[in-house]
N, C-alpha and C positions, 0 to 999 in steps of 0.2 A: 585477366583482364585483369590490371592494372588500377587501383582508384588514387586519382591524386587523394597529395594527404591538404590539398586548400579547401579541396571538394569535400574531402569526409570529415573536416574540422567542419565546412560550415555545415556543413548534410546533419552533425549531433549538434548542430547551432541549434540549430532549426528543431529539430525532434521535440530540444524543450523548449521551445516555441509553441509544438500543438502543446504540447499541458493545460489543458483548461479547467480553472475552477467556475466547477459548478456552485451556481449562485445560491443560496433556498431559494432567492423569486422569480427562478427557472423551474425549478421545483412545487405542480401543480400543490395547491392548494387541498384537495378534493383526494376523497382515498382513492384507493389504486388496487387492482386488481390482481392476482402474479404476475399473469403477461402482458398486462400496462406500465408493469415495474421494469422488468426485462427488458423490456422495447423502449423505456425512457432514460434506462444504465446503456443500454448496447451503443444507441444515435449518441449519448454525451460521451464514452468513455472510447470508442470502436479510435477513432484517432491517434491513442496514442500507442498502441495495442503492438506486438511485433509484427504478429500474420495479424492483419485487418480483417483477411477475407478469411480464418483460418480458430482465431481466436474464441476462444468461450468467454464473456463477458461476464456473463450471471444468468447461470439458467433455476429452472427449478429446486432441481436435486441441489445446487446448491447453498438458495432459501430455506428452503425445507431442509441440511444440514447446520445450519447458525442457528436456525430455530430452535434444535434437536441441542446441539453444543453450546448453550443457553448466550451464543452475541447474539439475538434479536426478540424480542418477547414478540410472542403468537400475535396473527392476525385480527383482528375483530372482524369479523364473521367474512370471515374470504378476504379483508381487503386491511392493505398494508399503506397508514399516512405517508405524510413526507417524512415527519421525527424515523420513521422506518432508513426509509427512503437517504437520511443523513445518512446513519448508522449502517446502510450498505457500504455506502462512500470511503467513509471510517474501515469498514472491514477491507472494500477491494482496494485501500493501498498497504495497510496492514498485512494482505495472509501471503507478498512476495518474504517477505525480511521477518515473519512470526510469526512461531507457533498458535497452538488450538489455545494453549493456558496462557500465552502472554497477551492474545487477548484476551483471553477474558478479563484477565487482571486489569486492562487497561479499560472496557469497554463495564464491564459489571456494574465501577461505582457510578456512570457515565447513566447506566439505564438505569440504577437505581434512585437515583435523586435527580437527576434532570427528565429522564422520556417521561414525555405527557403531564406533566406534575401542576400545572394550569397555572403557572406565575411567569413575570415574568423575563427572570433569569430562568432559560427554559435550555436543550437541546439545541435548540436552532443559537443561540446565544452564543454556548461555545463552540460549535462548529465556524458562524461566524468567526470570532478569533480568533482560532485556531487556524482556520487553508485560508484566515484576510494572511495572518504571516505568514506561511509559508508561499505565498503569492507572493509578497514581495522579496521573498528567495531566489526567484529567478535568474533574477541579472548578475547576483556573487555566484552563483553558479556557474552561468556560464562564464566569467572569466575566472574562477579556477579551474576550469572542464577548459579554456585556453591560455594557463599558464605549463596546463599542465600537459598540454602539447604541446607549446616549446621543449621542457623538460623535456619531455620523448626523444622530439628530436634530436636533442642534442647526445643523442645514446649512440655505442655501439659505434663510436666512429674505426675503430679498429677492427669491424666486421666484415666475412667476405662481405663484398658490391651487392652480390647477387642474391645477399640472403639480409643485407642491413632495412632493406625498407619493410622488411616482414617483422624484420623482429624491431624496429623499433614502435610499432606498429603494437608487437605484446607488454615493450616496459611499458607503450600511453593503457593497454588492458590491465597490467599490471598493478599501478598505480593507481587506476581509476578503480581496482580491485581489494584493493588495500584500504582506499580509504572508506568504500564499504563497509569491507570486516571491520573495521577501529570502527563505524560508528554504531552497526549492527550488537557489536560488544557491549558501547555506551549503554545504547538502549536497552536490552539482555541484564544490564547493572542494575538501573537504574528502576527495572520490571520486577527487577530482586529484592529491591527496598523497599517497594510496593507492598514484596508480598507477607516480608518483616514485618512494614507497619501494621497493616491492618489482620492478620494473620492468616495461614495459607489455608485456614479451614473454611476460610470463606470466599474461595475460588473454587467451585464445582469443576469437579473433571481431574484435577490441581493434585490433590490428596491423595486418597486412598486410590479412587483407580489407576496412578500410574502406580503404585507399588502392587496393584495385584498385577497391570501389563502395562509398560511404561511404554509402550509403541504403541499398542491398539490402536485408543483416542486418535493419534496423530495420525498415524497409516488413512484409519478410515477418512479422517476430515480434508488428506492434504486430498485422495484419489478426490474428490466434487469439489476444488475448490476454486 
């Protein structure tokens, strides 16, 4: 079945509208058991998943792995606070593009200085500022997608007619992929600079564990992401 290009573009733009910013005000102020945490995350993030009926948003195994890999502070009496949930949201968005070591680099200073620090400027303050900024970028992202789509539509003018539509969609995917690739390189460069500034020894698992077996830690983590 051939997908009309206008319908395809509208579907993509609609999917961007479904990216929901989880406000800290929507997160319960009471401590939650693990099942309650997974249920909350599932209810709020499933609409943006690729396969809503199959994808695992967050499982008990994932949460345990995050704690084992120093991404998430341990629960208190098997209960997770609002700030635990905020960290899990950060991890959810990071894990698709960053390695465990990179996520550790980014979150270690956050948990060290702002997790349950008892001050007015805390982890929730950081979350509100960071995600508030990202929320405002949706319209800019939509405009960028439309521009890339229009450019791709002008490609392969001389291609065989029966293949032209596929090739233009392929060009659109290539353009989006290159954009992701470049931004991923930029993020990794920034993370490496953070490591240089702070010292790699401060990041658990980045130094000696990698030297002994550079793939084992990442592989174990990715299996249950």
